[in-house]
N, C-alpha and C positions, 0 to 999 in steps of 0.2 A: 110348200116346197119352193125354193128359189130356182130360177133358171140356171142350168149348168151343174146342179146338185141333184142327181137322180135319187138319192136315198135320204130319208129323214134321219136325223140324229136319234140314236137309241133304239132303232128298229133294225133287227137282224133278218136277213134272208138267207135260206140255205140250211144246212145241218147245224144242229146245236154245237156249241163250242165243246171240244174234247170228246165228241162221239167217235171219231175216227181212232183216237188213241184208246178208248175203251174197247172198241172192236179188235184192234191189233193186240191189245193186252189179253183179252179173253181168248183169242185165237192161239196165242203163244201158251197160255195156261193150259188149254185143252191139248195142244201139241205135246207139251211136257208130260202131261198126265198119261197120254197114250204111249209115249216114248218109254215111260217108266213102269209100265204094266208088265208083270211077269208073263212069259209066254204060256205057262201052264201053272196049275196049282202047286205042283211038286218041284218045279224047275225054277231056280232063282234067277236065271237069265232073263233080262228084260227085252221087250219088243225092239226098241231102237238099236241096241248094239247087235241083237240077233239079225236085224235086217241089214245092218252094215256088213256083218260077217258074210251073209249070203250073197250080197251084192259084190263084195270084194272078190268072192270066189267065182261067181257066175258071170259078172260083168266088170272085169277089173278096170277097163278103159273108162267106164262111166263112174266108177268108184274114185278113180284118180281125178276126174273132172270135178266131182263134188268136193273132194279133199282140197284141190287147188282153189276152188271158189271161196272157201272159207278162210283161207290164208290171207294176211294183209298184202297189199300190192307192193308196199316198200318196207324195207327193214332199215332201221337206223342202228348202225354199229358204232359204238363209242370205244375207240382204242387209246389206251393210255401209254 
């Protein structure tokens, strides 16, 4: 190693490249799987929409916060 260069060329320190992306991707895949599970064998309603319905009824202020958090911050409107 040369002075002023703490890392040798070709040697990586830390997590492997892409590992964070794989973790995030797997997490989202698992979340979607649970979201899409039916709430029971005979009921076609899925867990995700069922949870949103319950939340909108029991905690409307928190439901509104979630709804607002997924909307874009700005809208571009093109008028002709």
